[in-house]
N, C-alpha and C positions, 0 to 999 in steps of 0.2 A: 677600339677601346680608347685610343688616344684622344679622339674627338670628345668623348664623354668626360675624360679626365680634364681636358682643356675647358670644357663647359663648367665642370665643377670648380676648377680653379678660378675661372672668371666670375662665377657666381659667388664664391666665397669672398673674392676681392670686392665685388660690387656691394655685398652685404656689409662689409666693414666700412666702405666709403659712405654708405647710406646710414647705417645704424651705429657705427662706431666700433671700437676694439672689442673683440670677443663675439661679435655678431655672427661670425662664420662657424662658431662652435655649435654642434648639435645640442639643442635644448628645448625646453618647453613641451607643451602637450603634443605638438606635431611630431617631434622626434621620439617622444615617449610612447605614443600610441600608434603612430604610423611612420616609422623611420624611413621606409622606402619612399613614401610620399614626400617626406622632408627632403630627401636627397634629390628627388625629381624636381622639387621646387628650386633647390639650390642650382641644379644644372640648367633647367629650362627657363624658369621665371627670371632668376637673377643672372644666370650665365649666358642666356640668349636674349630674352626680351629686354631686361633692364640694361644689359651691356651693349645692346645695339646702338651704334653711334648716331643713328638717324635723329634721336632725341637725347638731349643731355639729361643727366640725373636729376637736376633741379626741376626741369620741365616734367619729367616722368613723375616726380614726387607730387607736383601740383595736380597732374591728371589723376593720379591714384587717390589723392585726398578728395578731389571733387567726386570721383565715383563712389568712394566709401561714404562720403557725407550723404549723397543722394540715396544710397542703399541702406543708410542708417546702420552701418557696421562699426559700432563704437569700439569693440575690442581691437579691431584692426586699425581703426583711426588712432588709438592711443600709440600704437607702434609707429605709425606713419607720421603723426605729429612730432614724436620724438626724433624720428629720422629727419624731418624737415628742419627742426631746430638744430640738429647736428650738422646739417648742410649749410646752416647760416641763413635760412629763410626767416625773415622777420615775422614776429607775431602778428603785426598789423596786416601782413599779406595773408596769413592763415585765416585771420578773422574776416578779412575782405572776401576770401574764397568762400567761407561758410555763408556769409551774408549773401553773396551772389547766388549760391546754390539753393538758398531758401526759396527762390522763385522757381526752381526746377524740381526740388524734392519736397518742399513744404516747410512751413514754419516749425512744426514739431520736430522734424529731422534737424533743422538748423539749431533749435534750442538744445537738443540732445548733444549735438556736435560742439556747441559753445560750452556746455558743461564739461564735456570731455576735454576740450582744449584748456579750459581753466585748470582742471585737475593736472593735466600734463605740464602746463606752464609752472604751476606751483611746485610740483615734484622736481622739475628741471631746475628751477631756482634753488631749491633746497640742496639738490645734488651738486650743483655747480658753484654754490656760494663760496666755497673754500678757494676756488680758482680765480674769483673776482677780487679777492682782498689783496 
């Protein structure tokens, strides 16, 4: 049981690192509809996969965004674009990633991802404006 608890603790810590304060709290449709799956994701995806030191968090963020762009997973991209901004990844690099992936996933996928990025950037700016003054 201790190994699972360790994985859960690592997963929660990684989620906070990636997505910011409060990200380790159960919420959203995943925990509402399938709380067991949510806990498994915290323990395994974030506690084992994302916490593996072989790749740092920023690199995993880029890899994840690239996969989500090509797969046209816009709801998940919203979350990971916010995570990338939280990690300090510059917008120019996010846009360059989308542009690069256009040649692997197609132009429609890239345009969808650019629209999503624009929405996330605008919401990020509005939410963080008070901290920049």
